[in-house]
C-alpha positions as protocol buffer text, in pm:
chain_id: "A"
residue {
  index: 1
  type: MET
  ca { x: 0 y: 0 z: 0 }
}
residue {
  index: 2
  type: SER
  ca { x: 130 y: 332 z: -99 }
}
residue {
  index: 3
  type: PRO
  ca { x: 190 y: 596 z: 174 }
}
residue {
  index: 4
  type: ARG
  ca { x: -68 y: 832 z: 21 }
}
residue {
  index: 5
  type: LEU
  ca { x: -344 y: 568 z: 37 }
}
residue {
  index: 6
  type: PHE
  ca { x: -248 y: 482 z: 399 }
}
residue {
  index: 7
  type: TYR
  ca { x: -291 y: 841 z: 517 }
}
residue {
  index: 8
  type: LYS
  ca { x: -630 y: 876 z: 344 }
}
residue {
  index: 9
  type: SER
  ca { x: -755 y: 561 z: 518 }
}
residue {
  index: 10
  type: LEU
  ca { x: -634 y: 688 z: 857 }
}
residue {
  index: 11
  type: VAL
  ca { x: -814 y: 1025 z: 819 }
}
residue {
  index: 12
  type: CYS
  ca { x: -1139 y: 849 z: 725 }
}
residue {
  index: 13
  type: LEU
  ca { x: -1116 y: 624 z: 1034 }
}
residue {
  index: 14
  type: VAL
  ca { x: -1063 y: 920 z: 1271 }
}
residue {
  index: 15
  type: PHE
  ca { x: -1359 y: 1108 z: 1119 }
}
residue {
  index: 16
  type: VAL
  ca { x: -1590 y: 806 z: 1167 }
}
residue {
  index: 17
  type: LEU
  ca { x: -1482 y: 766 z: 1531 }
}
residue {
  index: 18
  type: PHE
  ca { x: -1544 y: 1140 z: 1596 }
}
residue {
  index: 19
  type: LEU
  ca { x: -1900 y: 1120 z: 1465 }
}
residue {
  index: 20
  type: GLU
  ca { x: -1980 y: 818 z: 1684 }
}
residue {
  index: 21
  type: LYS
  ca { x: -1867 y: 994 z: 2005 }
}
residue {
  index: 22
  type: GLY
  ca { x: -2100 y: 1290 z: 1937 }
}
residue {
  index: 23
  type: PRO
  ca { x: -1892 y: 1586 z: 2069 }
}
residue {
  index: 24
  type: SER
  ca { x: -2145 y: 1837 z: 1942 }
}
residue {
  index: 25
  type: HIS
  ca { x: -2405 y: 1697 z: 2189 }
}
residue {
  index: 26
  type: ARG
  ca { x: -2182 y: 1774 z: 2485 }
}
residue {
  index: 27
  type: LEU
  ca { x: -2102 y: 2118 z: 2359 }
}
residue {
  index: 28
  type: TYR
  ca { x: -2464 y: 2243 z: 2342 }
}
residue {
  index: 29
  type: VAL
  ca { x: -2648 y: 2049 z: 2614 }
}
residue {
  index: 30
  type: VAL
  ca { x: -2566 y: 2079 z: 2985 }
}
residue {
  index: 31
  type: ASP
  ca { x: -2728 y: 1822 z: 3214 }
}
residue {
  index: 32
  type: LYS
  ca { x: -3000 y: 1777 z: 2952 }
}
residue {
  index: 33
  type: VAL
  ca { x: -3118 y: 2137 z: 3014 }
}
residue {
  index: 34
  type: PRO
  ca { x: -3097 y: 2386 z: 2726 }
}
residue {
  index: 35
  type: LEU
  ca { x: -2846 y: 2663 z: 2784 }
}
residue {
  index: 36
  type: TYR
  ca { x: -3082 y: 2947 z: 2683 }
}
residue {
  index: 37
  type: PRO
  ca { x: -3360 y: 2874 z: 2941 }
}
residue {
  index: 38
  type: ARG
  ca { x: -3102 y: 2853 z: 3220 }
}
residue {
  index: 39
  type: ILE
  ca { x: -2965 y: 3196 z: 3132 }
}
residue {
  index: 40
  type: MET
  ca { x: -3316 y: 3342 z: 3129 }
}
residue {
  index: 41
  type: LYS
  ca { x: -3389 y: 3190 z: 3471 }
}
residue {
  index: 42
  type: ARG
  ca { x: -3085 y: 3356 z: 3623 }
}
residue {
  index: 43
  type: GLN
  ca { x: -3179 y: 3692 z: 3477 }
}
residue {
  index: 44
  type: ILE
  ca { x: -3533 y: 3673 z: 3622 }
}
residue {
  index: 45
  type: SER
  ca { x: -3416 y: 3575 z: 3973 }
}
residue {
  index: 46
  type: ASP
  ca { x: -3163 y: 3860 z: 3983 }
}
residue {
  index: 47
  type: THR
  ca { x: -3423 y: 4132 z: 3917 }
}
residue {
  index: 48
  type: PRO
  ca { x: -3570 y: 4329 z: 4217 }
}
residue {
  index: 49
  type: LEU
  ca { x: -3874 y: 4163 z: 4368 }
}
residue {
  index: 50
  type: GLU
  ca { x: -4208 y: 4337 z: 4372 }
}
residue {
  index: 51
  type: LEU
  ca { x: -4290 y: 4520 z: 4696 }
}
residue {
  index: 52
  type: GLY
  ca { x: -4516 y: 4319 z: 4918 }
}
residue {
  index: 53
  type: ALA
  ca { x: -4442 y: 3988 z: 4743 }
}
residue {
  index: 54
  type: GLY
  ca { x: -4082 y: 3871 z: 4761 }
}
residue {
  index: 55
  type: ALA
  ca { x: -3972 y: 4153 z: 4992 }
}
residue {
  index: 56
  type: LEU
  ca { x: -4163 y: 3989 z: 5275 }
}
residue {
  index: 57
  type: GLY
  ca { x: -4130 y: 3640 z: 5133 }
}
residue {
  index: 58
  type: GLN
  ca { x: -4399 y: 3435 z: 4970 }
}
residue {
  index: 59
  type: SER
  ca { x: -4404 y: 3189 z: 5260 }
}
residue {
  index: 60
  type: ASP
  ca { x: -4377 y: 3454 z: 5535 }
}
residue {
  index: 61
  type: SER
  ca { x: -4698 y: 3653 z: 5503 }
}
residue {
  index: 62
  type: VAL
  ca { x: -4759 y: 3951 z: 5729 }
}
residue {
  index: 63
  type: VAL
  ca { x: -4964 y: 3880 z: 6040 }
}
residue {
  index: 64
  type: PHE
  ca { x: -5090 y: 4162 z: 6261 }
}
residue {
  index: 65
  type: LEU
  ca { x: -5033 y: 4103 z: 6633 }
}
residue {
  index: 66
  type: SER
  ca { x: -5233 y: 4412 z: 6733 }
}
residue {
  index: 67
  type: ASN
  ca { x: -5606 y: 4357 z: 6772 }
}
residue {
  index: 68
  type: ASN
  ca { x: -5837 y: 4456 z: 6489 }
}
residue {
  index: 69
  type: ASN
  ca { x: -6159 y: 4662 z: 6513 }
}
residue {
  index: 70
  type: THR
  ca { x: -6078 y: 4819 z: 6851 }
}
residue {
  index: 71
  type: GLN
  ca { x: -6184 y: 5147 z: 7012 }
}
residue {
  index: 72
  type: ILE
  ca { x: -5971 y: 5400 z: 7201 }
}
residue {
  index: 73
  type: LEU
  ca { x: -6109 y: 5685 z: 7411 }
}
residue {
  index: 74
  type: ALA
  ca { x: -5913 y: 6009 z: 7440 }
}
residue {
  index: 75
  type: HIS
  ca { x: -6019 y: 6333 z: 7605 }
}
residue {
  index: 76
  type: GLN
  ca { x: -5963 y: 6665 z: 7433 }
}
residue {
  index: 77
  type: GLY
  ca { x: -5612 y: 6800 z: 7480 }
}
residue {
  index: 78
  type: SER
  ca { x: -5461 y: 6464 z: 7573 }
}
residue {
  index: 79
  type: SER
  ca { x: -5226 y: 6238 z: 7374 }
}
residue {
  index: 80
  type: VAL
  ca { x: -5308 y: 5899 z: 7225 }
}
residue {
  index: 81
  type: THR
  ca { x: -5092 y: 5617 z: 7086 }
}
residue {
  index: 82
  type: LEU
  ca { x: -5219 y: 5366 z: 6828 }
}
residue {
  index: 83
  type: SER
  ca { x: -5032 y: 5037 z: 6805 }
}
residue {
  index: 84
  type: CYS
  ca { x: -4961 y: 4833 z: 6489 }
}
residue {
  index: 85
  type: ARG
  ca { x: -4745 y: 4528 z: 6555 }
}
residue {
  index: 86
  type: LEU
  ca { x: -4636 y: 4297 z: 6272 }
}
residue {
  index: 87
  type: THR
  ca { x: -4478 y: 3953 z: 6263 }
}
residue {
  index: 88
  type: LYS
  ca { x: -4195 y: 4072 z: 6039 }
}
residue {
  index: 89
  type: PRO
  ca { x: -4043 y: 4416 z: 5983 }
}
residue {
  index: 90
  type: PRO
  ca { x: -4131 y: 4525 z: 5629 }
}
residue {
  index: 91
  type: ASN
  ca { x: -3906 y: 4733 z: 5406 }
}
residue {
  index: 92
  type: SER
  ca { x: -3922 y: 5110 z: 5406 }
}
residue {
  index: 93
  type: GLY
  ca { x: -4255 y: 5238 z: 5283 }
}
residue {
  index: 94
  type: MET
  ca { x: -4435 y: 4910 z: 5342 }
}
residue {
  index: 95
  type: VAL
  ca { x: -4653 y: 5025 z: 5637 }
}
residue {
  index: 96
  type: THR
  ca { x: -4893 y: 5317 z: 5603 }
}
residue {
  index: 97
  type: TRP
  ca { x: -5134 y: 5488 z: 5841 }
}
residue {
  index: 98
  type: THR
  ca { x: -5455 y: 5640 z: 5705 }
}
residue {
  index: 99
  type: ARG
  ca { x: -5773 y: 5773 z: 5862 }
}
residue {
  index: 100
  type: ARG
  ca { x: -6134 y: 5839 z: 5773 }
}
residue {
  index: 101
  type: LEU
  ca { x: -6279 y: 6120 z: 5985 }
}
residue {
  index: 102
  type: GLU
  ca { x: -6635 y: 6127 z: 6113 }
}
residue {
  index: 103
  type: HIS
  ca { x: -6888 y: 6235 z: 5849 }
}
residue {
  index: 104
  type: GLU
  ca { x: -6625 y: 6196 z: 5573 }
}
residue {
  index: 105
  type: HIS
  ca { x: -6591 y: 5921 z: 5312 }
}
residue {
  index: 106
  type: SER
  ca { x: -6238 y: 5977 z: 5178 }
}
residue {
  index: 107
  type: LEU
  ca { x: -5921 y: 5835 z: 5330 }
}
residue {
  index: 108
  type: GLN
  ca { x: -5642 y: 6068 z: 5441 }
}
residue {
  index: 109
  type: VAL
  ca { x: -5283 y: 5941 z: 5431 }
}
residue {
  index: 110
  type: LEU
  ca { x: -5103 y: 6012 z: 5759 }
}
residue {
  index: 111
  type: SER
  ca { x: -4771 y: 5830 z: 5719 }
}
residue {
  index: 112
  type: ILE
  ca { x: -4570 y: 5619 z: 5476 }
}
residue {
  index: 113
  type: GLY
  ca { x: -4301 y: 5406 z: 5636 }
}
residue {
  index: 114
  type: ASP
  ca { x: -4102 y: 5605 z: 5890 }
}
residue {
  index: 115
  type: PHE
  ca { x: -4216 y: 5943 z: 5761 }
}
residue {
  index: 116
  type: THR
  ca { x: -4532 y: 6139 z: 5832 }
}
residue {
  index: 117
  type: HIS
  ca { x: -4719 y: 6245 z: 5520 }
}
residue {
  index: 118
  type: ILE
  ca { x: -4958 y: 6488 z: 5688 }
}
residue {
  index: 119
  type: SER
  ca { x: -4832 y: 6842 z: 5756 }
}
residue {
  index: 120
  type: ASP
  ca { x: -4983 y: 6843 z: 6107 }
}
residue {
  index: 121
  type: SER
  ca { x: -4694 y: 6839 z: 6358 }
}
residue {
  index: 122
  type: ARG
  ca { x: -4913 y: 6667 z: 6619 }
}
residue {
  index: 123
  type: PHE
  ca { x: -4866 y: 6334 z: 6437 }
}
residue {
  index: 124
  type: LEU
  ca { x: -4555 y: 6122 z: 6492 }
}
residue {
  index: 125
  type: ILE
  ca { x: -4442 y: 5772 z: 6386 }
}
residue {
  index: 126
  type: ALA
  ca { x: -4250 y: 5588 z: 6657 }
}
residue {
  index: 127
  type: LYS
  ca { x: -4122 y: 5251 z: 6534 }
}
residue {
  index: 128
  type: LYS
  ca { x: -4004 y: 4997 z: 6792 }
}
residue {
  index: 129
  type: PRO
  ca { x: -3755 y: 4763 z: 6618 }
}
residue {
  index: 130
  type: LEU
  ca { x: -3762 y: 4503 z: 6897 }
}
residue {
  index: 131
  type: ASP
  ca { x: -4131 y: 4418 z: 6866 }
}
residue {
  index: 132
  type: ASN
  ca { x: -4195 y: 4559 z: 6515 }
}
residue {
  index: 133
  type: ASP
  ca { x: -4455 y: 4804 z: 6644 }
}
residue {
  index: 134
  type: TRP
  ca { x: -4529 y: 5094 z: 6410 }
}
residue {
  index: 135
  type: GLN
  ca { x: -4694 y: 5330 z: 6657 }
}
residue {
  index: 136
  type: LEU
  ca { x: -4889 y: 5637 z: 6553 }
}
residue {
  index: 137
  type: LYS
  ca { x: -4886 y: 5908 z: 6820 }
}
residue {
  index: 138
  type: ILE
  ca { x: -5126 y: 6203 z: 6821 }
}
residue {
  index: 139
  type: GLN
  ca { x: -5069 y: 6494 z: 7058 }
}
residue {
  index: 140
  type: SER
  ca { x: -5328 y: 6749 z: 7176 }
}
residue {
  index: 141
  type: VAL
  ca { x: -5622 y: 6548 z: 7045 }
}
residue {
  index: 142
  type: SER
  ca { x: -5932 y: 6747 z: 6944 }
}
residue {
  index: 143
  type: SER
  ca { x: -6288 y: 6642 z: 6864 }
}
residue {
  index: 144
  type: TYR
  ca { x: -6199 y: 6680 z: 6494 }
}
residue {
  index: 145
  type: ASP
  ca { x: -5966 y: 6378 z: 6524 }
}
residue {
  index: 146
  type: SER
  ca { x: -6252 y: 6134 z: 6592 }
}
residue {
  index: 147
  type: GLY
  ca { x: -6278 y: 5863 z: 6328 }
}
residue {
  index: 148
  type: GLU
  ca { x: -6140 y: 5536 z: 6192 }
}
residue {
  index: 149
  type: TYR
  ca { x: -5763 y: 5485 z: 6169 }
}
residue {
  index: 150
  type: GLN
  ca { x: -5610 y: 5209 z: 5955 }
}
residue {
  index: 151
  type: CYS
  ca { x: -5264 y: 5054 z: 5963 }
}
residue {
  index: 152
  type: GLN
  ca { x: -5199 y: 4884 z: 5629 }
}
residue {
  index: 153
  type: ALA
  ca { x: -4921 y: 4654 z: 5509 }
}
residue {
  index: 154
  type: THR
  ca { x: -4858 y: 4645 z: 5135 }
}
residue {
  index: 155
  type: THR
  ca { x: -4905 y: 4274 z: 5079 }
}
residue {
  index: 156
  type: HIS
  ca { x: -5087 y: 4073 z: 4811 }
}
residue {
  index: 157
  type: PRO
  ca { x: -5372 y: 4115 z: 4874 }
}
residue {
  index: 158
  type: PRO
  ca { x: -5338 y: 4426 z: 5096 }
}
residue {
  index: 159
  type: SER
  ca { x: -5424 y: 4372 z: 5462 }
}
residue {
  index: 160
  type: HIS
  ca { x: -5492 y: 4617 z: 5745 }
}
residue {
  index: 161
  type: ILE
  ca { x: -5628 y: 4663 z: 6095 }
}
residue {
  index: 162
  type: SER
  ca { x: -5868 y: 4935 z: 6209 }
}
residue {
  index: 163
  type: VAL
  ca { x: -5883 y: 5142 z: 6527 }
}
residue {
  index: 164
  type: ARG
  ca { x: -6169 y: 5382 z: 6604 }
}
residue {
  index: 165
  type: VAL
  ca { x: -6068 y: 5690 z: 6803 }
}
residue {
  index: 166
  type: ILE
  ca { x: -6344 y: 5853 z: 7010 }
}
residue {
  index: 167
  type: VAL
  ca { x: -6269 y: 6196 z: 7158 }
}
residue {
  index: 168
  type: VAL
  ca { x: -6460 y: 6292 z: 7474 }
}
residue {
  index: 169
  type: ASP
  ca { x: -6473 y: 6589 z: 7710 }
}
residue {
  index: 170
  type: ALA
  ca { x: -6314 y: 6520 z: 8048 }
}
residue {
  index: 171
  type: TYR
  ca { x: -6432 y: 6724 z: 8346 }
}
residue {
  index: 172
  type: ALA
  ca { x: -6349 y: 6779 z: 8710 }
}
residue {
  index: 173
  type: GLU
  ca { x: -6597 y: 6718 z: 8990 }
}
residue {
  index: 174
  type: ILE
  ca { x: -6559 y: 6862 z: 9340 }
}
residue {
  index: 175
  type: LYS
  ca { x: -6686 y: 6634 z: 9615 }
}
residue {
  index: 176
  type: VAL
  ca { x: -6748 y: 6766 z: 9966 }
}
residue {
  index: 177
  type: GLU
  ca { x: -6659 y: 6565 z: 10276 }
}
residue {
  index: 178
  type: ASP
  ca { x: -6998 y: 6634 z: 10438 }
}
residue {
  index: 179
  type: ALA
  ca { x: -7259 y: 6600 z: 10161 }
}
residue {
  index: 180
  type: GLU
  ca { x: -7541 y: 6713 z: 10392 }
}
residue {
  index: 181
  type: ASN
  ca { x: -7400 y: 7066 z: 10390 }
}
residue {
  index: 182
  type: LEU
  ca { x: -7394 y: 7080 z: 10010 }
}
residue {
  index: 183
  type: ARG
  ca { x: -7672 y: 7242 z: 9805 }
}
residue {
  index: 184
  type: ASN
  ca { x: -7746 y: 7191 z: 9436 }
}
residue {
  index: 185
  type: PRO
  ca { x: -7512 y: 6888 z: 9399 }
}
residue {
  index: 186
  type: ASP
  ca { x: -7679 y: 6772 z: 9075 }
}
residue {
  index: 187
  type: SER
  ca { x: -7804 y: 7099 z: 8928 }
}
residue {
  index: 188
  type: LYS
  ca { x: -7635 y: 7296 z: 8652 }
}
residue {
  index: 189
  type: GLY
  ca { x: -7602 y: 7600 z: 8877 }
}
residue {
  index: 190
  type: PRO
  ca { x: -7313 y: 7660 z: 9118 }
}
residue {
  index: 191
  type: LYS
  ca { x: -7287 y: 7425 z: 9414 }
}
residue {
  index: 192
  type: GLU
  ca { x: -7302 y: 7581 z: 9760 }
}
residue {
  index: 193
  type: MET
  ca { x: -7152 y: 7453 z: 10083 }
}
residue {
  index: 194
  type: PHE
  ca { x: -7220 y: 7578 z: 10437 }
}
residue {
  index: 195
  type: ILE
  ca { x: -6990 y: 7504 z: 10730 }
}
residue {
  index: 196
  type: GLU
  ca { x: -6943 y: 7650 z: 11078 }
}
residue {
  index: 197
  type: SER
  ca { x: -6653 y: 7876 z: 11158 }
}
residue {
  index: 198
  type: GLY
  ca { x: -6361 y: 7680 z: 11301 }
}
residue {
  index: 199
  type: SER
  ca { x: -6462 y: 7359 z: 11123 }
}
residue {
  index: 200
  type: GLN
  ca { x: -6243 y: 7169 z: 10877 }
}
residue {
  index: 201
  type: LEU
  ca { x: -6301 y: 7237 z: 10509 }
}
residue {
  index: 202
  type: LYS
  ca { x: -6208 y: 6944 z: 10285 }
}
residue {
  index: 203
  type: LEU
  ca { x: -6271 y: 6952 z: 9911 }
}
residue {
  index: 204
  type: LYS
  ca { x: -6191 y: 6660 z: 9680 }
}
residue {
  index: 205
  type: CYS
  ca { x: -6144 y: 6708 z: 9306 }
}
residue {
  index: 206
  type: GLU
  ca { x: -6198 y: 6394 z: 9100 }
}
residue {
  index: 207
  type: LEU
  ca { x: -6144 y: 6356 z: 8725 }
}
residue {
  index: 208
  type: LYS
  ca { x: -6425 y: 6216 z: 8511 }
}
residue {
  index: 209
  type: LYS
  ca { x: -6378 y: 6062 z: 8162 }
}
residue {
  index: 210
  type: ALA
  ca { x: -6009 y: 6152 z: 8171 }
}
residue {
  index: 211
  type: THR
  ca { x: -5788 y: 5919 z: 7967 }
}
residue {
  index: 212
  type: GLU
  ca { x: -5454 y: 6077 z: 8057 }
}
residue {
  index: 213
  type: LYS
  ca { x: -5326 y: 6212 z: 8387 }
}
residue {
  index: 214
  type: PRO
  ca { x: -5295 y: 6592 z: 8384 }
}
residue {
  index: 215
  type: LYS
  ca { x: -4956 y: 6744 z: 8447 }
}
residue {
  index: 216
  type: PHE
  ca { x: -5107 y: 6982 z: 8703 }
}
residue {
  index: 217
  type: ILE
  ca { x: -5428 y: 7040 z: 8901 }
}
residue {
  index: 218
  type: PHE
  ca { x: -5464 y: 7399 z: 9022 }
}
residue {
  index: 219
  type: TRP
  ca { x: -5694 y: 7522 z: 9298 }
}
residue {
  index: 220
  type: TYR
  ca { x: -5824 y: 7880 z: 9305 }
}
residue {
  index: 221
  type: HIS
  ca { x: -5992 y: 8077 z: 9585 }
}
residue {
  index: 222
  type: ASN
  ca { x: -6168 y: 8387 z: 9452 }
}
residue {
  index: 223
  type: GLN
  ca { x: -5940 y: 8399 z: 9143 }
}
residue {
  index: 224
  type: SER
  ca { x: -5621 y: 8351 z: 9353 }
}
residue {
  index: 225
  type: MET
  ca { x: -5417 y: 8032 z: 9316 }
}
residue {
  index: 226
  type: VAL
  ca { x: -5366 y: 7852 z: 9646 }
}
residue {
  index: 227
  type: ASN
  ca { x: -5145 y: 7556 z: 9541 }
}
residue {
  index: 228
  type: TYR
  ca { x: -4822 y: 7727 z: 9633 }
}
residue {
  index: 229
  type: SER
  ca { x: -4942 y: 7946 z: 9921 }
}
residue {
  index: 230
  type: PRO
  ca { x: -4906 y: 7739 z: 10243 }
}
residue {
  index: 231
  type: GLN
  ca { x: -4896 y: 8058 z: 10448 }
}
residue {
  index: 232
  type: THR
  ca { x: -5268 y: 8100 z: 10385 }
}
residue {
  index: 233
  type: GLY
  ca { x: -5345 y: 7784 z: 10584 }
}
residue {
  index: 234
  type: LYS
  ca { x: -5469 y: 7598 z: 10275 }
}
residue {
  index: 235
  type: MET
  ca { x: -5301 y: 7264 z: 10194 }
}
residue {
  index: 236
  type: VAL
  ca { x: -5322 y: 7100 z: 9852 }
}
residue {
  index: 237
  type: THR
  ca { x: -5219 y: 6738 z: 9791 }
}
residue {
  index: 238
  type: LYS
  ca { x: -5250 y: 6508 z: 9490 }
}
residue {
  index: 239
  type: TYR
  ca { x: -5400 y: 6161 z: 9492 }
}
residue {
  index: 240
  type: ASN
  ca { x: -5136 y: 5890 z: 9507 }
}
residue {
  index: 241
  type: ASP
  ca { x: -5238 y: 5767 z: 9163 }
}
residue {
  index: 242
  type: GLY
  ca { x: -5242 y: 6121 z: 9019 }
}
residue {
  index: 243
  type: TRP
  ca { x: -5612 y: 6112 z: 8922 }
}
residue {
  index: 244
  type: GLY
  ca { x: -5732 y: 6377 z: 9166 }
}
residue {
  index: 245
  type: SER
  ca { x: -5647 y: 6644 z: 9424 }
}
residue {
  index: 246
  type: ILE
  ca { x: -5755 y: 6747 z: 9776 }
}
residue {
  index: 247
  type: LEU
  ca { x: -5776 y: 7092 z: 9932 }
}
residue {
  index: 248
  type: ILE
  ca { x: -5786 y: 7106 z: 10315 }
}
residue {
  index: 249
  type: ILE
  ca { x: -5835 y: 7394 z: 10559 }
}
residue {
  index: 250
  type: ASN
  ca { x: -5811 y: 7262 z: 10917 }
}
residue {
  index: 251
  type: SER
  ca { x: -5990 y: 7556 z: 11079 }
}
residue {
  index: 252
  type: ALA
  ca { x: -6196 y: 7767 z: 10841 }
}
residue {
  index: 253
  type: SER
  ca { x: -6248 y: 8133 z: 10922 }
}
residue {
  index: 254
  type: SER
  ca { x: -6461 y: 8405 z: 10768 }
}
residue {
  index: 255
  type: SER
  ca { x: -6181 y: 8496 z: 10527 }
}
residue {
  index: 256
  type: ASP
  ca { x: -6192 y: 8143 z: 10384 }
}
residue {
  index: 257
  type: GLY
  ca { x: -6541 y: 8182 z: 10242 }
}
residue {
  index: 258
  type: GLY
  ca { x: -6597 y: 8230 z: 9871 }
}
residue {
  index: 259
  type: ASN
  ca { x: -6557 y: 8050 z: 9542 }
}
residue {
  index: 260
  type: TYR
  ca { x: -6325 y: 7747 z: 9515 }
}
residue {
  index: 261
  type: THR
  ca { x: -6234 y: 7613 z: 9169 }
}
residue {
  index: 262
  type: CYS
  ca { x: -6049 y: 7297 z: 9074 }
}
residue {
  index: 263
  type: SER
  ca { x: -5882 y: 7345 z: 8734 }
}
residue {
  index: 264
  type: PRO
  ca { x: -5681 y: 7048 z: 8592 }
}
residue {
  index: 265
  type: GLN
  ca { x: -5482 y: 7069 z: 8269 }
}
residue {
  index: 266
  type: ASN
  ca { x: -5696 y: 7018 z: 7954 }
}
residue {
  index: 267
  type: ILE
  ca { x: -6000 y: 6927 z: 8169 }
}
residue {
  index: 268
  type: ILE
  ca { x: -6319 y: 7126 z: 8227 }
}
residue {
  index: 269
  type: PRO
  ca { x: -6294 y: 7283 z: 8578 }
}
residue {
  index: 270
  type: ASP
  ca { x: -6552 y: 7265 z: 8859 }
}
residue {
  index: 271
  type: SER
  ca { x: -6642 y: 7518 z: 9130 }
}
residue {
  index: 272
  type: VAL
  ca { x: -6819 y: 7532 z: 9466 }
}
residue {
  index: 273
  type: ILE
  ca { x: -6929 y: 7828 z: 9678 }
}
residue {
  index: 274
  type: VAL
  ca { x: -6828 y: 7794 z: 10043 }
}
residue {
  index: 275
  type: THR
  ca { x: -7012 y: 8000 z: 10306 }
}
residue {
  index: 276
  type: ILE
  ca { x: -6876 y: 8015 z: 10661 }
}
residue {
  index: 277
  type: MET
  ca { x: -7147 y: 8035 z: 10932 }
}
residue {
  index: 278
  type: ASP
  ca { x: -7096 y: 8177 z: 11281 }
}
residue {
  index: 279
  type: GLY
  ca { x: -7223 y: 8004 z: 11594 }
}
residue {
  index: 280
  type: GLU
  ca { x: -7573 y: 8149 z: 11556 }
}
residue {
  index: 281
  type: GLY
  ca { x: -7619 y: 8011 z: 11205 }
}
residue {
  index: 282
  type: LYS
  ca { x: -7565 y: 8345 z: 11035 }
}
residue {
  index: 283
  type: SER
  ca { x: -7341 y: 8391 z: 10735 }
}
residue {
  index: 284
  type: ALA
  ca { x: -6995 y: 8491 z: 10847 }
}
residue {
  index: 285
  type: ALA
  ca { x: -6843 y: 8519 z: 10502 }
}
residue {
  index: 286
  type: VAL
  ca { x: -6954 y: 8599 z: 10150 }
}
residue {
  index: 287
  type: TYR
  ca { x: -6774 y: 8688 z: 9829 }
}
residue {
  index: 288
  type: LYS
  ca { x: -6552 y: 8981 z: 9917 }
}
residue {
  index: 289
  type: ASP
  ca { x: -6540 y: 9088 z: 9556 }
}
residue {
  index: 290
  type: SER
  ca { x: -6918 y: 9069 z: 9528 }
}
residue {
  index: 291
  type: VAL
  ca { x: -6974 y: 9266 z: 9849 }
}
residue {
  index: 292
  type: THR
  ca { x: -6732 y: 9536 z: 9748 }
}
residue {
  index: 293
  type: SER
  ca { x: -6882 y: 9558 z: 9402 }
}
residue {
  index: 294
  type: ALA
  ca { x: -7237 y: 9571 z: 9540 }
}
residue {
  index: 295
  type: GLY
  ca { x: -7140 y: 9849 z: 9783 }
}
residue {
  index: 296
  type: ARG
  ca { x: -6990 y: 10055 z: 9509 }
}
residue {
  index: 297
  type: ASN
  ca { x: -7295 y: 10005 z: 9287 }
}
residue {
  index: 298
  type: ASN
  ca { x: -7528 y: 10114 z: 9568 }
}
residue {
  index: 299
  type: GLN
  ca { x: -7322 y: 10428 z: 9626 }
}
residue {
  index: 300
  type: LYS
  ca { x: -7332 y: 10513 z: 9256 }
}
residue {
  index: 301
  type: ASN
  ca { x: -7707 y: 10459 z: 9245 }
}
residue {
  index: 302
  type: LYS
  ca { x: -7758 y: 10697 z: 9540 }
}
residue {
  index: 303
  type: GLU
  ca { x: -7544 y: 10963 z: 9375 }
}
residue {
  index: 304
  type: PHE
  ca { x: -7734 y: 10927 z: 9049 }
}
residue {
  index: 305
  type: LEU
  ca { x: -8069 y: 10952 z: 9230 }
}
residue {
  index: 306
  type: LEU
  ca { x: -7962 y: 11272 z: 9404 }
}
residue {
  index: 307
  type: LEU
  ca { x: -7860 y: 11425 z: 9071 }
}
residue {
  index: 308
  type: VAL
  ca { x: -8199 y: 11337 z: 8920 }
}
residue {
  index: 309
  type: ILE
  ca { x: -8385 y: 11497 z: 9212 }
}
residue {
  index: 310
  type: LEU
  ca { x: -8169 y: 11810 z: 9196 }
}
residue {
  index: 311
  type: PHE
  ca { x: -8219 y: 11840 z: 8820 }
}
residue {
  index: 312
  type: SER
  ca { x: -8597 y: 11801 z: 8859 }
}
residue {
  index: 313
  type: SER
  ca { x: -8606 y: 12075 z: 9124 }
}
residue {
  index: 314
  type: LEU
  ca { x: -8421 y: 12315 z: 8897 }
}
residue {
  index: 315
  type: LEU
  ca { x: -8670 y: 12256 z: 8617 }
}
residue {
  index: 316
  type: GLN
  ca { x: -8963 y: 12342 z: 8844 }
}
residue {
  index: 317
  type: LEU
  ca { x: -8815 y: 12684 z: 8933 }
}
């Protein structure tokens, strides 16, 4: 066999063996999965996930730990905190607070994530990272703030909890130690109290419908504050729990008669008229301001009457 024929036979043998091994199959198929779909799968998984879906995880759905459909009372001028606890902290902008005021149908956005959306500075978002509580705080509540408040998590489908805020008027009520000496306790007019000179005067001021302890409770006697005037013989003490105050005069005298007012912070005040009686049952004290004013008015009336008489006499001449 000639050398040229030998080399041709060898090349043909190698080509046949190459076709039987199928190298092109291994070049374009990886683990029997087409190369193009695998590339597309990687591209899809690397794209940002939609808010509310993959951000929280498909298997870890949001669960509210705060109760739904609750009511919170708050008196005017007080502060209120609305709780919204979640099972998992969402990304920024995932939790929103909205409200629907009384006699209104539209929703008002109050906050988005950590930031307040409303321009009212009374509203504040206070997030507690430890328990995932997105609290909404409202200061100096007014009757206008009554309505339904919603805490919403941007999930699929969206979920929320509702809290109804009811704003009430808190008021003070003066209770007298000896109720038998009190007149008009239930009427709308001023209450009156009669005690004997030298007796103890004890007035208790209790807070009704108050949802927050006041920072101060002031007592007034005829427009003069008595809280910080121990030299007058009047002692003022707070209840141990802070929900009331007591005014005590161990031995009341004629100068202690008059109007007493209990005026707590952001709470409607209450008043009582105290009249000191002498041993014979006669009034030993009345409003000093009223007596002085009445005396002056009587004097003016007498002077005016004299002028009228004098003027009439001159006309008859």
